[in-house]
C-alpha positions as a Markdown table, in Angstrom:
| # | Residue | x | y | z |
|---|---|---|---|---|
| 1 | Unk | 1.0 | 6.7 | 56.7 |
| 2 | Unk | 4.1 | 7.4 | 54.6 |
| 3 | Unk | 7.9 | 7.5 | 55.3 |
| 4 | Unk | 11.0 | 8.7 | 53.6 |
| 5 | Unk | 11.0 | 5.7 | 51.3 |
| 6 | Unk | 7.5 | 6.6 | 49.9 |
| 7 | Unk | 5.8 | 3.5 | 51.3 |
| 8 | Unk | 2.2 | 4.0 | 52.4 |
| 9 | Unk | -0.1 | 1.8 | 54.5 |
| 10 | Unk | -3.5 | 1.8 | 52.8 |
| 11 | Unk | -6.9 | 1.5 | 54.4 |
| 12 | Unk | -7.4 | -2.0 | 52.8 |
| 13 | Unk | -4.3 | -3.3 | 54.7 |
| 14 | Unk | -2.0 | -3.3 | 51.7 |
| 15 | Unk | 1.2 | -1.3 | 51.4 |
| 16 | Unk | 1.6 | 1.1 | 48.5 |
| 17 | Unk | 5.0 | 2.2 | 47.2 |
| 18 | Unk | 5.8 | 5.1 | 44.9 |
| 19 | Unk | 8.6 | 5.3 | 42.4 |
| 20 | Unk | 9.8 | 7.7 | 39.7 |
| 21 | Unk | 8.6 | 6.7 | 36.2 |
| 22 | Unk | 10.1 | 9.7 | 34.3 |
| 23 | Unk | 9.4 | 13.3 | 33.5 |
| 24 | Unk | 6.7 | 15.0 | 31.3 |
| 25 | Unk | 7.5 | 17.5 | 28.6 |
| 26 | Unk | 7.8 | 20.3 | 31.1 |
| 27 | Unk | 10.3 | 18.4 | 33.2 |
| 28 | Unk | 7.9 | 17.5 | 36.0 |
| 29 | Unk | 8.4 | 14.2 | 37.7 |
| 30 | Unk | 5.9 | 11.4 | 36.9 |
| 31 | Unk | 5.3 | 8.8 | 39.6 |
| 32 | Unk | 4.2 | 5.2 | 39.4 |
| 33 | Unk | 2.7 | 3.0 | 42.1 |
| 34 | Unk | 2.9 | -0.6 | 43.1 |
| 35 | Unk | 1.5 | -2.7 | 45.9 |
| 36 | Unk | 2.5 | -5.5 | 48.3 |
| 37 | Unk | 1.1 | -7.4 | 51.2 |
| 38 | Unk | 4.0 | -6.4 | 53.4 |
| 39 | Unk | 6.2 | -3.2 | 53.7 |
| 40 | Unk | 9.2 | -5.1 | 52.4 |
| 41 | Unk | 7.4 | -6.5 | 49.4 |
| 42 | Unk | 6.1 | -3.1 | 48.3 |
| 43 | Unk | 9.5 | -1.4 | 48.9 |
| 44 | Unk | 11.3 | -4.1 | 46.9 |
| 45 | Unk | 8.9 | -3.9 | 44.0 |
| 46 | Unk | 9.3 | -0.1 | 43.9 |
| 47 | Unk | 13.1 | -0.5 | 43.9 |
| 48 | Unk | 13.1 | -2.9 | 41.0 |
| 49 | Unk | 10.7 | -0.8 | 39.0 |
| 50 | Unk | 12.8 | 2.3 | 39.7 |
| 51 | Unk | 15.8 | 0.6 | 38.2 |
| 52 | Unk | 13.9 | -0.4 | 35.1 |
| 53 | Unk | 12.4 | 3.0 | 34.8 |
| 54 | Unk | 15.8 | 4.7 | 35.0 |
| 55 | Unk | 17.1 | 2.5 | 32.3 |
| 56 | Unk | 14.0 | 2.9 | 30.1 |
| 57 | Unk | 13.3 | 6.6 | 30.6 |
| 58 | Unk | 16.9 | 7.7 | 30.4 |
| 59 | Unk | 16.9 | 9.6 | 33.6 |
| 60 | Unk | 20.6 | 9.4 | 34.0 |
| 61 | Unk | 22.3 | 12.7 | 33.4 |
| 62 | Unk | 24.2 | 12.4 | 30.1 |
| 63 | Unk | 25.8 | 14.8 | 27.7 |
| 64 | Unk | 23.9 | 13.3 | 24.8 |
| 65 | Unk | 20.7 | 11.3 | 25.0 |
| 66 | Unk | 20.9 | 7.6 | 24.2 |
| 67 | Unk | 18.7 | 5.6 | 21.9 |
| 68 | Unk | 16.6 | 4.7 | 25.1 |
| 69 | Unk | 15.7 | 8.3 | 25.4 |
| 70 | Unk | 14.3 | 8.5 | 21.8 |
| 71 | Unk | 12.5 | 5.2 | 22.3 |
| 72 | Unk | 10.7 | 6.6 | 25.3 |
| 73 | Unk | 9.8 | 9.9 | 23.6 |
| 74 | Unk | 8.7 | 8.1 | 20.4 |
| 75 | Unk | 6.2 | 6.2 | 22.5 |
| 76 | Unk | 5.0 | 9.3 | 24.3 |
| 77 | Unk | 4.6 | 11.3 | 21.0 |
| 78 | Unk | 2.7 | 8.6 | 19.3 |
| 79 | Unk | 0.5 | 7.4 | 22.1 |
| 80 | Unk | -2.5 | 9.5 | 21.2 |
| 81 | Unk | -2.7 | 8.2 | 17.6 |
| 82 | Unk | -2.2 | 4.6 | 18.6 |
| 83 | Unk | -4.9 | 2.2 | 19.8 |
| 84 | Unk | -4.2 | 0.9 | 23.3 |
| 85 | Unk | -3.4 | -2.6 | 22.0 |
| 86 | Unk | -0.9 | -1.3 | 19.5 |
| 87 | Unk | 0.7 | 1.0 | 22.1 |
| 88 | Unk | 1.1 | -2.0 | 24.5 |
| 89 | Unk | 2.6 | -4.2 | 21.7 |
| 90 | Unk | 5.2 | -1.4 | 20.7 |
| 91 | Unk | 6.0 | -0.9 | 24.4 |
| 92 | Unk | 6.7 | -4.6 | 24.8 |
| 93 | Unk | 8.9 | -4.8 | 21.7 |
| 94 | Unk | 10.9 | -1.8 | 22.6 |
| 95 | Unk | 11.5 | -2.9 | 26.2 |
| 96 | Unk | 12.2 | -6.6 | 25.5 |
| 97 | Unk | 14.2 | -6.4 | 22.2 |
| 98 | Unk | 15.2 | -2.9 | 21.0 |
| 99 | Unk | 16.4 | -1.2 | 24.2 |
| 100 | Unk | 18.5 | -4.2 | 25.5 |
| 101 | Unk | 20.4 | -4.2 | 22.2 |
| 102 | Unk | 20.6 | -0.5 | 21.2 |
| 103 | Unk | 19.5 | 1.3 | 24.3 |
| 104 | Unk | 22.9 | 2.6 | 25.6 |
| 105 | Unk | 24.1 | 3.7 | 22.2 |
| 106 | Unk | 23.9 | 7.2 | 20.7 |
| 107 | Unk | 21.7 | 7.1 | 17.5 |
| 108 | Unk | 24.5 | 8.2 | 15.2 |
| 109 | Unk | 26.7 | 5.3 | 16.5 |
| 110 | Unk | 24.3 | 2.6 | 15.2 |
| 111 | Unk | 25.6 | 0.9 | 12.1 |
| 112 | Unk | 24.3 | -1.5 | 9.4 |
| 113 | Unk | 26.6 | -4.2 | 10.8 |
| 114 | Unk | 25.1 | -3.8 | 14.3 |
| 115 | Unk | 21.6 | -4.0 | 12.8 |
| 116 | Unk | 22.6 | -7.3 | 11.1 |
| 117 | Unk | 23.8 | -8.6 | 14.5 |
| 118 | Unk | 20.5 | -7.6 | 16.0 |
| 119 | Unk | 18.6 | -9.5 | 13.3 |
| 120 | Unk | 20.8 | -12.6 | 13.9 |
| 121 | Unk | 20.2 | -12.4 | 17.6 |
| 122 | Unk | 16.4 | -12.3 | 17.1 |
| 123 | Unk | 16.5 | -15.2 | 14.7 |
| 124 | Unk | 18.9 | -17.6 | 16.4 |
| 125 | Unk | 19.0 | -16.7 | 20.1 |
| 126 | Unk | 15.4 | -15.6 | 20.7 |
| 127 | Unk | 14.1 | -17.8 | 17.9 |
| 128 | Unk | 11.4 | -15.3 | 16.8 |
| 129 | Unk | 9.5 | -15.9 | 13.6 |
| 130 | Unk | 10.5 | -13.9 | 10.5 |
| 131 | Unk | 7.1 | -12.1 | 10.6 |
| 132 | Unk | 7.7 | -11.0 | 14.3 |
| 133 | Unk | 11.2 | -9.8 | 13.4 |
| 134 | Unk | 10.0 | -7.8 | 10.5 |
| 135 | Unk | 7.5 | -6.0 | 12.8 |
| 136 | Unk | 10.3 | -5.3 | 15.3 |
| 137 | Unk | 12.6 | -4.0 | 12.6 |
| 138 | Unk | 9.9 | -1.7 | 11.2 |
| 139 | Unk | 9.4 | -0.3 | 14.7 |
| 140 | Unk | 13.2 | 0.1 | 15.2 |
| 141 | Unk | 13.4 | 2.0 | 11.9 |
| 142 | Unk | 10.6 | 4.3 | 12.9 |
| 143 | Unk | 12.3 | 5.2 | 16.2 |
| 144 | Unk | 15.6 | 5.6 | 14.4 |
| 145 | Unk | 14.1 | 8.1 | 11.9 |
| 146 | Unk | 12.4 | 9.9 | 14.8 |
| 147 | Unk | 15.8 | 10.2 | 16.6 |
| 148 | Unk | 17.3 | 11.8 | 13.5 |
| 149 | Unk | 14.6 | 14.4 | 13.4 |
| 150 | Unk | 14.7 | 15.2 | 17.1 |
| 151 | Unk | 18.4 | 15.3 | 17.4 |
| 152 | Unk | 19.0 | 17.4 | 14.3 |
| 153 | Unk | 21.9 | 15.2 | 13.3 |
| 154 | Unk | 22.4 | 13.4 | 10.1 |
| 155 | Unk | 22.2 | 9.7 | 11.0 |
| 156 | Unk | 23.8 | 6.8 | 9.0 |
| 157 | Unk | 21.9 | 5.3 | 6.1 |
| 158 | Unk | 21.1 | 1.9 | 7.6 |
| 159 | Unk | 20.8 | -1.0 | 5.3 |
| 160 | Unk | 18.2 | -3.3 | 6.9 |
| 161 | Unk | 17.8 | -6.7 | 5.3 |
| 162 | Unk | 14.4 | -8.0 | 6.5 |
| 163 | Unk | 14.3 | -11.8 | 7.0 |
| 164 | Unk | 12.3 | -13.6 | 4.3 |
| 165 | Unk | 9.0 | -14.9 | 5.4 |
| 166 | Unk | 8.5 | -18.6 | 4.7 |
| 167 | Unk | 5.2 | -19.6 | 3.3 |
| 168 | Unk | 3.5 | -22.0 | 5.6 |
| 169 | Unk | 1.0 | -24.7 | 4.5 |
| 170 | Unk | -2.0 | -23.7 | 6.5 |
| 171 | Unk | -4.2 | -26.4 | 8.0 |
| 172 | Unk | -7.6 | -26.7 | 6.4 |
| 173 | Unk | -10.2 | -29.2 | 7.5 |
| 174 | Unk | -11.1 | -31.6 | 4.7 |
| 175 | Unk | -14.8 | -32.3 | 4.0 |
| 176 | Unk | -15.0 | -35.4 | 6.2 |
| 177 | Unk | -13.4 | -33.6 | 9.2 |
| 178 | Unk | -15.7 | -30.6 | 8.7 |
| 179 | Unk | -18.8 | -32.8 | 8.7 |
| 180 | Unk | -17.5 | -34.6 | 11.8 |
| 181 | Unk | -17.0 | -31.3 | 13.6 |
| 182 | Unk | -20.4 | -30.0 | 12.6 |
| 183 | Unk | -22.1 | -33.2 | 13.9 |
| 184 | Unk | -20.3 | -32.8 | 17.2 |
| 185 | Unk | -21.2 | -29.1 | 17.6 |
| 186 | Unk | -24.9 | -29.8 | 16.7 |
| 187 | Unk | -25.2 | -32.5 | 19.4 |
| 188 | Unk | -25.9 | -30.8 | 22.7 |
| 189 | Unk | -25.1 | -27.3 | 21.3 |
| 190 | Unk | -24.5 | -24.6 | 23.8 |
| 191 | Unk | -23.4 | -21.0 | 23.4 |
| 192 | Unk | -19.7 | -21.8 | 23.1 |
| 193 | Unk | -20.3 | -24.4 | 20.5 |
| 194 | Unk | -22.5 | -21.9 | 18.7 |
| 195 | Unk | -19.6 | -19.5 | 18.6 |
| 196 | Unk | -17.3 | -22.1 | 17.1 |
| 197 | Unk | -19.9 | -23.0 | 14.5 |
| 198 | Unk | -20.4 | -19.3 | 13.8 |
| 199 | Unk | -16.7 | -19.0 | 13.0 |
| 200 | Unk | -16.7 | -22.0 | 10.8 |
| 201 | Unk | -19.6 | -20.6 | 8.8 |
| 202 | Unk | -18.5 | -17.0 | 8.6 |
| 203 | Unk | -14.7 | -16.9 | 8.9 |
| 204 | Unk | -14.7 | -14.7 | 12.0 |
| 205 | Unk | -11.4 | -14.3 | 13.9 |
| 206 | Unk | -11.2 | -15.6 | 17.4 |
| 207 | Unk | -11.2 | -12.1 | 18.9 |
| 208 | Unk | -14.2 | -11.1 | 16.8 |
| 209 | Unk | -16.2 | -14.1 | 18.1 |
| 210 | Unk | -15.3 | -13.3 | 21.7 |
| 211 | Unk | -16.4 | -9.6 | 21.3 |
| 212 | Unk | -19.6 | -10.4 | 19.5 |
| 213 | Unk | -22.8 | -9.3 | 21.2 |
| 214 | Unk | -26.3 | -10.6 | 20.4 |
| 215 | Unk | -27.3 | -7.1 | 19.3 |
| 216 | Unk | -24.7 | -7.4 | 16.5 |
| 217 | Unk | -26.9 | -10.1 | 14.9 |
| 218 | Unk | -30.0 | -8.8 | 13.1 |
| 219 | Unk | -32.8 | -10.9 | 11.7 |
| 220 | Unk | -34.3 | -7.8 | 10.2 |
| 221 | Unk | -31.3 | -7.1 | 7.9 |
| 222 | Unk | -30.1 | -10.8 | 7.9 |
| 223 | Unk | -26.6 | -9.6 | 8.8 |
| 224 | Unk | -23.9 | -9.9 | 11.4 |
| 225 | Unk | -22.2 | -6.6 | 12.2 |
| 226 | Unk | -18.5 | -6.9 | 13.1 |
| 227 | Unk | -17.1 | -3.8 | 14.8 |
| 228 | Unk | -15.1 | -5.0 | 17.8 |
| 229 | Unk | -12.4 | -7.5 | 18.8 |
| 230 | Unk | -11.2 | -8.9 | 22.1 |
| 231 | Unk | -7.6 | -9.4 | 23.0 |
| 232 | Unk | -5.4 | -9.7 | 26.0 |
| 233 | Unk | -2.9 | -6.8 | 26.4 |
| 234 | Unk | -0.3 | -5.6 | 28.9 |
| 235 | Unk | -1.4 | -3.1 | 31.5 |
| 236 | Unk | 0.8 | -0.1 | 30.7 |
| 237 | Unk | 0.1 | 2.0 | 33.8 |
| 238 | Unk | -0.3 | -0.5 | 36.6 |
| 239 | Unk | 3.4 | -0.5 | 37.7 |
| 240 | Unk | 3.5 | -4.3 | 37.4 |
| 241 | Unk | 4.8 | -5.4 | 34.0 |
| 242 | Unk | 3.4 | -8.9 | 34.4 |
| 243 | Unk | -0.2 | -7.7 | 34.7 |
| 244 | Unk | -2.5 | -8.0 | 31.6 |
| 245 | Unk | -6.1 | -7.4 | 30.8 |
| 246 | Unk | -8.7 | -8.4 | 28.2 |
| 247 | Unk | -9.7 | -5.4 | 26.2 |
| 248 | Unk | -12.7 | -5.2 | 23.8 |
| 249 | Unk | -12.2 | -2.4 | 21.3 |
| 250 | Unk | -12.2 | -1.5 | 17.6 |
| 251 | Unk | -10.3 | -3.8 | 15.3 |
| 252 | Unk | -6.9 | -2.9 | 14.0 |
| 253 | Unk | -8.0 | -1.9 | 10.4 |
| 254 | Unk | -11.1 | -0.2 | 9.1 |
| 255 | Unk | -11.7 | -3.1 | 6.6 |
| 256 | Unk | -12.2 | -5.4 | 9.6 |
| 257 | Unk | -15.4 | -3.5 | 10.4 |
| 258 | Unk | -18.0 | -5.2 | 8.1 |
| 259 | Unk | -21.4 | -6.7 | 7.5 |
| 260 | Unk | -21.7 | -10.4 | 6.9 |
| 261 | Unk | -24.9 | -11.9 | 5.4 |
| 262 | Unk | -26.6 | -14.3 | 7.8 |
| 263 | Unk | -27.2 | -17.9 | 6.6 |
| 264 | Unk | -30.5 | -19.6 | 7.4 |
| 265 | Unk | -28.9 | -22.2 | 9.7 |
| 266 | Unk | -27.4 | -19.4 | 11.8 |
| 267 | Unk | -30.7 | -17.5 | 11.9 |
| 268 | Unk | -32.4 | -20.7 | 13.3 |
| 269 | Unk | -29.7 | -21.1 | 16.0 |
| 270 | Unk | -29.9 | -17.4 | 16.8 |
| 271 | Unk | -33.7 | -17.8 | 17.5 |
| 272 | Unk | -32.9 | -20.7 | 19.8 |
| 273 | Unk | -30.3 | -19.0 | 21.9 |
| 274 | Unk | -31.0 | -15.2 | 21.8 |
| 275 | Unk | -31.5 | -13.9 | 25.4 |
| 276 | Unk | -33.8 | -11.0 | 26.5 |
| 277 | Unk | -30.7 | -8.8 | 27.1 |
| 278 | Unk | -29.3 | -8.2 | 23.6 |
| 279 | Unk | -26.3 | -6.4 | 25.1 |
| 280 | Unk | -24.8 | -9.6 | 26.4 |
| 281 | Unk | -21.9 | -11.4 | 24.7 |
| 282 | Unk | -22.8 | -14.3 | 22.5 |
| 283 | Unk | -20.3 | -16.8 | 24.0 |
| 284 | Unk | -21.2 | -16.2 | 27.7 |
| 285 | Unk | -24.8 | -14.8 | 27.7 |
| 286 | Unk | -23.5 | -12.2 | 30.2 |
| 287 | Unk | -22.0 | -8.7 | 30.1 |
| 288 | Unk | -18.5 | -10.3 | 30.6 |
| 289 | Unk | -16.8 | -11.5 | 27.5 |
| 290 | Unk | -14.9 | -14.8 | 27.2 |
| 291 | Unk | -11.2 | -14.3 | 26.7 |
| 292 | Unk | -9.7 | -15.7 | 23.5 |
| 293 | Unk | -7.4 | -18.1 | 25.2 |
| 294 | Unk | -10.3 | -19.8 | 26.9 |
| 295 | Unk | -12.1 | -20.2 | 23.6 |
| 296 | Unk | -9.0 | -21.7 | 22.1 |
| 297 | Unk | -8.8 | -24.2 | 24.9 |
| 298 | Unk | -12.5 | -25.1 | 24.4 |
| 299 | Unk | -11.9 | -25.7 | 20.7 |
| 300 | Unk | -8.8 | -27.9 | 21.5 |
| 301 | Unk | -11.0 | -30.0 | 23.8 |
| 302 | Unk | -13.7 | -30.3 | 21.1 |
| 303 | Unk | -11.1 | -31.5 | 18.6 |
| 304 | Unk | -9.7 | -34.1 | 21.0 |
| 305 | Unk | -13.2 | -35.5 | 21.4 |
| 306 | Unk | -13.7 | -35.5 | 17.6 |
| 307 | Unk | -10.3 | -37.0 | 17.0 |
| 308 | Unk | -9.3 | -34.3 | 14.6 |
| 309 | Unk | -5.6 | -33.4 | 15.0 |
| 310 | Unk | -3.6 | -30.1 | 14.6 |
| 311 | Unk | -6.4 | -27.6 | 14.7 |
| 312 | Unk | -6.2 | -24.0 | 15.9 |
| 313 | Unk | -9.1 | -21.5 | 15.8 |
| 314 | Unk | -7.6 | -19.8 | 12.7 |
| 315 | Unk | -8.0 | -23.2 | 11.0 |
| 316 | Unk | -11.8 | -22.5 | 10.9 |
| 317 | Unk | -11.2 | -19.3 | 9.1 |
| 318 | Unk | -8.9 | -20.9 | 6.5 |
| 319 | Unk | -11.5 | -23.7 | 6.1 |
| 320 | Unk | -14.3 | -21.2 | 5.5 |
| 321 | Unk | -12.3 | -19.3 | 2.9 |
| 322 | Unk | -11.4 | -22.5 | 1.0 |
| 323 | Unk | -15.0 | -23.7 | 1.0 |
| 324 | Unk | -16.1 | -20.3 | -0.4 |
| 325 | Unk | -13.7 | -20.6 | -3.3 |
| 326 | Unk | -14.8 | -24.1 | -4.0 |
| 327 | Unk | -18.4 | -22.9 | -4.1 |
| 328 | Unk | -17.5 | -20.3 | -6.7 |
| 329 | Unk | -17.2 | -17.1 | -4.7 |
| 330 | Unk | -15.4 | -14.2 | -6.4 |
| 331 | Unk | -12.3 | -13.2 | -4.5 |
| 332 | Unk | -13.4 | -9.6 | -4.0 |
| 333 | Unk | -16.6 | -10.7 | -2.2 |
| 334 | Unk | -14.7 | -13.2 | -0.1 |
| 335 | Unk | -12.1 | -10.6 | 0.8 |
| 336 | Unk | -14.7 | -8.2 | 2.1 |
| 337 | Unk | -16.5 | -11.0 | 4.1 |
| 338 | Unk | -13.1 | -11.9 | 5.7 |
| 339 | Unk | -12.3 | -8.2 | 6.5 |
| 340 | Unk | -9.1 | -8.0 | 4.4 |
| 341 | Unk | -7.7 | -4.7 | 3.3 |
| 342 | Unk | -6.9 | -6.1 | -0.2 |
| 343 | Unk | -7.6 | -9.2 | -2.2 |
| 344 | Unk | -3.9 | -10.3 | -2.3 |
| 345 | Unk | -4.1 | -11.2 | 1.4 |
| 346 | Unk | -7.1 | -13.4 | 0.6 |
| 347 | Unk | -5.4 | -15.1 | -2.4 |
| 348 | Unk | -2.0 | -15.6 | -0.8 |
| 349 | Unk | -2.9 | -16.6 | 2.7 |
| 350 | Unk | -6.5 | -17.9 | 2.9 |
| 351 | Unk | -7.3 | -19.7 | -0.3 |
| 352 | Unk | -6.1 | -23.3 | -0.5 |
| 353 | Unk | -7.4 | -25.2 | -3.5 |
| 354 | Unk | -7.4 | -28.9 | -3.1 |
| 355 | Unk | -5.8 | -31.3 | -5.6 |
| 356 | Unk | -9.2 | -32.3 | -6.8 |
| 357 | Unk | -10.0 | -28.6 | -7.6 |
| 358 | Unk | -6.6 | -28.2 | -9.4 |
| 359 | Unk | -7.4 | -31.3 | -11.5 |
| 360 | Unk | -10.8 | -30.0 | -12.3 |
| 361 | Unk | -9.4 | -26.7 | -13.6 |
| 362 | Unk | -6.6 | -28.4 | -15.5 |
| 363 | Unk | -9.2 | -30.6 | -17.2 |
| 364 | Unk | -10.8 | -27.6 | -18.7 |
| 365 | Unk | -7.7 | -27.0 | -20.9 |
| 366 | Unk | -8.1 | -28.2 | -24.5 |
| 367 | Unk | -5.9 | -31.0 | -25.7 |
| 368 | Unk | -3.2 | -29.5 | -27.9 |
| 369 | Unk | -1.4 | -32.7 | -29.1 |
| 370 | Unk | -3.5 | -35.7 | -30.0 |
| 371 | Unk | -1.5 | -38.9 | -29.3 |
């Protein structure tokens, strides 16, 4: 049953409320839906979402469309070419950062000085990392260029000074810590510990481990096939901005899809744990994947028991890369195993030679002056 406020009583006992999300390219209204246990709860949710939608979609009648309008249309026009995870990330950045600052302005009113203030706000008020800010600025510039094309106006030449990324000293397990972790994983090893050991021995990312199925590991070709990743993203069409879901899909770049040679120890562990249903996920042994945050919590618990401090899942990837270089891997091979698009990423971010390695290489230099 519905009423003039567009609130429905569903068969399951919940109340469903409808609100206007925007208009399609033909001007037809698009509706969103939200739910509540009571009539008042559903109506209040719809009212709040309606207010957000009107701000975001630019439904107000205006003589000239604001930057909010172009943000919305940029998302619509690019949605088909974007992966769902990328679309959700862009939507979040636009709604949480770009629209609150620039949304009410006309595109040709935006100046370089205002862009500088935007950067300062992201840095010092929201305390975002330089890398995150660079991504937001790149998105803002894309929408700005799009607004210029769609409006037919010549927009100002913005001077955007991207914040400098500070190089971090990434944590790498030393040999004693690595041996301690391996001994812990080997004792009473289960599927989750096998997944952690797999990452330590192959450099897999946390999302790649969570998305790995038993059918991706082949004893015939002695390889592990990486073609999917798991991540938690915002539900874009639920009507509830707080709702998220775990999505298993293709990785962000083509280079992340790769074959990794299978080591003998991993083959032996595979033979111990492989189930009859090869379509199940490695970490769970079921058709339901483990979400990355849960695996990160498991690893944190393991590290507490091992008394190894300051370790995140990505530490395992850095450790693997460093051990490979120490073993004499050429950088191109390592880059492909890690799934990087170019070797500079491998060299700059994932290779951490120890002081012993530096001394060993320095000692190869011939003595020039004899004292």
